[in-house]
C-alpha positions in Angstrom: -21.8 -16.2 -13.2 -20.0 -18.0 -10.4 -16.6 -19.3 -11.3 -16.4 -23.0 -11.8 -13.3 -25.2 -11.5 -12.9 -25.2 -15.3 -13.2 -21.5 -15.4 -10.6 -21.1 -12.7 -8.3 -23.4 -14.6 -8.8 -21.3 -17.7 -8.0 -18.2 -15.7 -4.8 -19.7 -14.4 -3.7 -20.7 -17.9 -5.0 -17.7 -19.7 -3.7 -15.1 -17.3 -0.8 -17.2 -15.9 -1.6 -16.4 -12.3 -3.3 -17.5 -9.1 -6.7 -15.8 -9.2 -7.1 -15.6 -5.4 -3.9 -13.6 -5.2 -4.9 -11.5 -8.3 -8.2 -10.6 -6.6 -6.6 -9.8 -3.2 -4.0 -7.5 -4.9 -6.8 -5.7 -7.0 -8.8 -5.1 -3.8 -5.8 -3.8 -1.9 -4.8 -1.5 -4.8 -8.4 -0.2 -4.9 -8.4 0.5 -1.2 -5.1 2.3 -1.4 -6.1 4.4 -4.4 -9.4 5.4 -2.8 -7.6 6.5 0.4 -5.0 8.5 -1.6 -7.8 10.1 -3.7 -10.0 10.9 -0.7 -12.7 8.7 -2.3 -14.8 6.7 0.1 -14.8 2.9 -0.7 -17.9 2.2 1.4 -18.7 -1.4 2.4 -21.3 -1.8 -0.4 -18.9 -0.4 -3.0 -16.1 -2.7 -1.7 -18.5 -5.7 -1.9 -19.5 -4.9 -5.5 -15.9 -4.6 -6.5 -15.1 -7.9 -4.7 -17.9 -9.6 -6.6 -16.7 -8.2 -9.9 -13.2 -9.6 -9.2 -14.6 -13.1 -8.5 -13.4 -13.9 -12.0 -12.2 -12.4 -15.2 -15.7 -12.7 -16.7 -17.9 -9.7 -17.3 -20.7 -9.6 -14.8 -24.1 -7.8 -15.3 -25.6 -5.4 -12.8 -28.6 -7.6 -12.0 -26.3 -10.6 -11.4 -24.4 -8.4 -8.9 -27.6 -7.5 -7.3 -28.5 -11.2 -6.9 -25.1 -12.0 -5.5 -25.0 -9.1 -3.0 -28.4 -9.9 -1.5 -26.9 -12.4 1.0 -24.7 -9.6 2.3 -27.2 -6.8 2.1 -30.8 -8.0 1.8 -32.1 -4.4 1.4 -29.9 -3.8 -1.7 -31.9 -2.4 -4.7 -30.8 -1.9 -8.3 -30.0 1.7 -7.6 -27.6 0.6 -4.8 -25.6 -1.5 -7.3 -25.7 1.1 -10.0 -24.5 3.9 -7.7 -21.6 1.6 -6.6 -20.8 0.8 -10.3 -20.8 4.5 -11.2 -18.4 5.2 -8.3 -16.1 2.3 -9.3 -16.0 3.4 -13.0 -15.4 7.1 -11.9 -12.4 5.9 -9.8 -11.2 3.8 -12.8 -11.3 0.5 -10.8 -13.6 -1.3 -13.2 -14.6 -1.1 -16.9 -17.9 -1.3 -18.6 -17.9 -3.9 -21.3 -20.3 -2.1 -23.7 -21.0 -5.0 -26.0 -22.1 -7.1 -23.1 -23.7 -4.5 -20.9 -21.5 -5.8 -18.1 -18.5 -4.9 -16.0 -15.0 -6.2 -15.4 -12.3 -5.4 -12.9 -9.5 -3.1 -14.1 -5.9 -4.5 -14.1 -4.3 -1.2 -14.8 -5.9 1.1 -12.2 -2.8 3.4 -12.0 -2.1 3.6 -15.8 -3.7 5.1 -18.8 -7.2 4.0 -19.4 -7.3 3.5 -23.2 -7.5 -0.2 -23.6 -8.2 -3.3 -25.6 -10.5 -6.0 -24.2 -10.1 -9.5 -25.6 -13.4 -11.3 -25.0 -13.3 -15.1 -25.3 -16.6 -16.5 -26.6 -15.5 -19.9 -25.3 -14.6 -19.5 -21.6 -16.0 -16.0 -21.3 -12.7 -14.7 -19.8 -11.8 -11.1 -20.7 -8.2 -10.0 -20.9 -7.4 -6.3 -20.6 -4.4 -5.1 -22.6 -3.0 -1.6 -22.8 -2.1 -2.1 -26.6 -0.1 1.1 -26.5 0.9 1.1 -30.2 -2.7 0.5 -31.3 -4.1 3.2 -29.0 -1.3 5.6 -30.0 -2.2 5.0 -33.7 -5.9 5.5 -32.9 -5.1 8.7 -31.0 -3.3 10.0 -34.1 -6.3 9.2 -36.3 -8.6 11.0 -33.9 -6.3 14.0 -33.8 -6.2 14.2 -37.6 -10.0 14.0 -37.7 -10.2 16.8 -35.1 -12.3 14.4 -32.8 -12.1 14.4 -29.1 -12.7 11.1 -27.5 -13.9 10.9 -23.9 -12.7 7.3 -23.5 -11.3 4.7 -25.8 -12.0 1.0 -25.4 -11.7 -1.5 -28.2 -13.6 -4.8 -27.6 -12.7 -7.8 -29.7 -14.7 -11.0 -29.5 -13.1 -14.3 -30.4 -11.4 -17.3 -29.0 -8.5 -17.3 -26.5 -5.4 -19.4 -26.8 -6.6 -21.7 -24.0 -9.9 -22.4 -25.8 -8.3 -22.7 -29.2 -5.8 -25.2 -27.9 -8.5 -27.2 -26.2 -10.5 -27.3 -29.5 -7.6 -28.6 -31.5 
């Protein structure tokens, strides 16, 4: 899932930013948070996070394994899965359940109930806090007496960039 020029252009237009800067800021935040939390962001964990942040597309664990081999030829599936578990535990990434894949978290310091908008055209994923939606959902859960461990809504469709391109 390497990012192509078209995908980078979609990233810039969809997310209205320079992705190189976005990635650097995400990695700096992760390093800072791990230091503050006393959590060890080992070189392999850092590399997995860096590979996830190569784009705003979800990446599967075995794709990460293939992409990490040039940096660590002894990496095994368990190596990647342990790194992913750590990154999820530290709330630095999200698992995109419907795709069995992972995406970097844009809101590492905030509440972790979120809405993922998954474009079926360019494969970019936008993370949104959707506070009113999540608050409403929390009220429904409370009325039902249901305790959620995590709340992520995944919506598949077409982003504005792809819709405008199709028009």
